[in-house]
C-alpha positions in Angstrom: 91.1 -4.1 -58.5 87.5 -3.2 -59.1 85.9 -5.4 -61.8 82.4 -5.4 -63.2 81.8 -8.4 -65.4 78.7 -9.0 -67.6 76.5 -6.5 -65.6 72.9 -6.2 -66.4 71.0 -3.8 -64.1 68.2 -1.4 -63.8 64.9 -0.7 -62.1 62.7 -2.8 -64.4 63.9 -6.3 -65.2 61.9 -6.2 -68.4 63.8 -3.1 -69.6 67.3 -2.9 -67.9 69.3 0.3 -68.2 72.5 -1.7 -68.6 73.0 -4.9 -70.5 76.2 -7.0 -70.3 78.6 -4.3 -69.3 82.3 -5.1 -68.5 84.6 -2.7 -66.8 87.9 -3.0 -65.0 89.6 -0.4 -62.8 93.0 -0.9 -61.2 94.4 0.7 -58.1 95.8 4.2 -58.8 94.1 4.3 -62.2 91.9 7.1 -63.3 89.2 5.9 -65.7 86.7 8.0 -67.5 83.4 6.5 -68.7 81.9 8.7 -71.4 78.3 8.4 -72.7 75.2 10.4 -73.6 72.4 11.1 -71.0 70.1 8.2 -70.4 72.5 5.4 -71.6 72.8 3.8 -68.2 76.1 5.3 -66.9 74.6 6.3 -63.6 73.1 2.9 -63.0 76.4 1.3 -63.7 78.1 3.8 -61.3 75.8 2.8 -58.6 76.6 -0.9 -59.2 80.3 -0.1 -59.0 79.8 1.8 -55.8 77.9 -1.2 -54.3 74.7 0.9 -54.0 72.6 -1.1 -56.5 72.4 -4.8 -56.9 72.8 -6.0 -60.6 70.2 -8.4 -62.1 73.0 -10.4 -63.5 76.8 -10.4 -63.5 79.5 -10.1 -60.8 81.3 -7.2 -59.1 84.7 -8.1 -57.6 86.4 -5.6 -55.3 89.9 -6.1 -53.9 89.7 -9.8 -54.7 86.3 -10.2 -53.1 83.3 -11.2 -55.1 80.5 -8.9 -53.8 77.4 -10.7 -52.7 75.6 -7.9 -50.7 74.8 -4.4 -52.0 73.7 -1.2 -50.3 73.3 -1.7 -46.5 73.9 -5.5 -47.0 77.5 -5.0 -48.3 80.1 -5.8 -45.8 81.4 -2.6 -44.0 84.9 -3.3 -45.1 83.9 -3.1 -48.8 81.4 -0.3 -48.3 83.9 2.0 -46.6 86.5 1.3 -49.4 84.4 3.3 -51.9 83.7 7.0 -51.8 80.9 8.4 -54.0 80.0 11.8 -55.3 76.8 12.2 -57.2 75.6 14.7 -59.8 73.0 16.5 -57.8 74.2 17.5 -54.3 70.8 18.6 -53.1 69.5 15.1 -53.6 72.4 13.6 -51.9 72.4 15.8 -48.8 70.0 15.6 -45.8 68.6 19.1 -45.8 68.3 19.0 -41.9 72.1 18.7 -41.5 74.6 21.5 -41.2 77.5 21.0 -43.7 79.9 20.0 -40.9 77.6 17.3 -39.8 77.1 16.2 -43.4 80.9 15.7 -43.8 81.1 13.9 -40.5 78.3 11.4 -41.3 80.5 8.5 -42.4 82.8 8.9 -39.4 79.9 8.9 -36.9 78.2 6.0 -38.8 81.3 3.9 -38.4 81.9 4.7 -34.7 84.6 7.2 -35.3 83.0 10.2 -33.5 86.2 11.1 -31.6 87.9 11.7 -34.9 85.1 13.7 -36.5 86.0 17.3 -35.5 89.6 17.1 -36.5 88.8 15.2 -39.7 86.0 17.6 -40.7 88.3 20.6 -40.2 91.1 18.9 -42.4 88.6 18.1 -45.1 87.0 21.5 -45.1 90.4 23.1 -45.8 91.1 20.5 -48.4 87.9 21.1 -50.5 87.8 24.9 -49.8 85.0 25.2 -47.3 85.3 28.0 -44.7 84.4 27.5 -41.1 81.3 29.7 -41.5 79.9 27.5 -44.3 80.2 24.4 -42.1 77.6 25.9 -39.8 75.1 26.4 -42.6 72.5 24.1 -43.9 72.1 23.0 -47.7 69.5 25.6 -48.5 71.8 28.3 -47.2 74.7 27.5 -49.6 75.3 27.4 -53.4 75.3 24.2 -55.4 79.1 24.5 -55.7 79.6 24.9 -51.9 77.3 21.9 -51.2 79.1 19.7 -53.7 82.4 20.6 -52.0 80.8 19.2 -48.8 79.6 16.1 -50.5 83.1 15.5 -51.9 84.5 16.0 -48.4 82.0 13.5 -47.1 83.1 11.0 -49.8 86.8 11.4 -48.7 86.1 11.2 -45.0 86.9 7.5 -44.5 90.0 7.7 -46.8 88.5 5.3 -49.5 90.6 3.2 -51.8 88.2 3.8 -54.7 86.3 6.9 -55.8 83.2 6.9 -58.0 82.2 10.4 -59.4 79.0 10.3 -61.3 78.7 13.5 -63.2 80.3 15.3 -60.2 80.8 18.6 -61.9 77.7 18.7 -64.2 76.0 21.4 -62.3 79.0 23.5 -61.4 80.8 26.5 -63.0 84.2 26.1 -64.6 86.2 27.4 -61.6 84.4 25.1 -59.1 84.8 22.2 -61.5 88.5 22.8 -61.8 88.9 23.1 -58.0 87.0 19.9 -57.2 88.9 17.9 -59.9 92.1 19.2 -58.4 91.1 17.9 -54.9 90.3 14.4 -56.4 93.6 14.3 -58.2 95.6 15.5 -55.1 93.8 12.8 -53.1 94.6 10.1 -55.8 98.2 11.1 -56.0 98.6 11.0 -52.2 96.8 7.7 -51.6 97.0 5.6 -54.8 93.2 5.4 -55.0 91.4 4.3 -58.1 88.9 6.7 -59.8 85.9 6.0 -62.0 84.7 9.3 -63.4 81.4 9.2 -65.3 80.4 12.0 -67.6 79.3 13.2 -71.0 82.0 15.8 -71.5 84.8 14.3 -73.5 87.1 17.3 -73.0 86.8 17.2 -69.2 87.2 13.4 -68.9 90.1 13.6 -71.4 92.0 16.1 -69.3 91.0 14.5 -65.9 91.5 10.8 -66.6 94.4 8.7 -67.8 92.1 6.6 -69.9 88.6 7.2 -71.2 86.1 4.5 -72.4 83.0 5.2 -74.4 79.8 3.5 -73.3 79.7 1.6 -76.5 83.0 -0.1 -75.7 81.9 -1.6 -72.4 78.4 -3.0 -73.3 77.1 -5.7 -75.6 75.2 -4.7 -78.7 
């Protein structure tokens, strides 16, 4: 279970983006979090992904109360979560070829020998041809780069996925393709999904349950 309890977080303690948020996600569940731009969804998503330390509240993951965030989080917890962000160009190192981008988590966790086979498997899974793996971010479209970012998020076979506006910059066909990849992965692994967005139609079709921002935060 991934549980966020009484989370207050932001980048200015005097004006936090999130106040008193509560959210619970169970293994195998797909939960949509719906809210307008600027409400604090992305900040909460980063807290859920253990990338941002909250000012107050607790995050519990698989029975462990999280005390370290970002690089201070224990590896066993960090690698349990895969994250896909809204803007792939901000999430990708422009110096890396797409194949190296996908392989990043494997190399960072000492699994270099697995990298080539796993990258090939993931490329097929997300719809990236071998020619695209040899290109750098500026040489591909936003949709192609987001496919690589999704493959990177799946590289370590996470038990939890956080998709923060993953499809906001994509066309309808690419959106459908990437949502299908996530759902196939969930069906095959029992992973839990937190999908953050502002499109009620997409979240309604994608997720088993959708919560509005107003339902999880204090007034």
